[in-house]
N, C-alpha and C positions, 0 to 999 in steps of 0.2 A: 060356627059365632066360638070366639074366644074373648073372655076377659081377661085383661092383662093388670092383675093386681099393683104391679110397681106406680102404673099411669092410671091405673080408675077409667080404661078406654077400652070400648066395646070392640071387636072387631068381629065379619064379617068375612069368612074365610068361605074362599071356593075347595070344591073336592080336591086339590091334587096339592094344593095350598095345605092344607088340613092332613094329608097324606104325610106330606114332610115335615110337618112338626110330629107327627105320632112317630115316623124315622126318626128323628133326630132327638124327640125322648128319652129313645130307648138307648141311644151312644151317638157322641159325636163323627162324622163322618165328616170327607173331604167331603167337593163338591160333586170330585169324576164317582168316590162311593157311592156317593150320594144315588148320583146320576144313573148309577149300574144298578145299582137296589130298584129304584124308579122302574126303571129298563121291562126287570124283571117280574116284579111282584104287581105291575099296575100293567102288563103288558104295553105299554110308553113305548114309541123308535123318536129313533131323531124327528124325523117330519112331527112327531107331537110335539115335543121337549127337545130343545138343543140346549149345550153345555151353556149356550150366553145368557138364553130365556132363564134359567134354572139360576146361575151367579145375580141376575137382576133378580130375580125374586127373592133369593134369601140377603141382599143389598136391600132390597125393602121392608124385609122382614125384620134383619137384624135394626135400622131404622128406628121401626116400630115399638123397640123392646120387644119384639116377641121370641129373638134368638139373640145369639151372642158370638162371635167368635172363639174358636179357641184353636189351641198346635196339636192336628189331629197326627 
């Protein structure tokens, strides 16, 4: 569960989404770098998470105000 102080909204997240937020809180990463880190740290593969799926998830997190795009 994540509370967004800017919007005063609470979001219930699955384990993968929480892992993404934790990784991105350490440093900004490109989509491909984030995907590689998820594959390594969480033993995920392309059958579990594709680049397109991650991109869609990152867009959703951005729309919710939980992340923001930066140049990497």
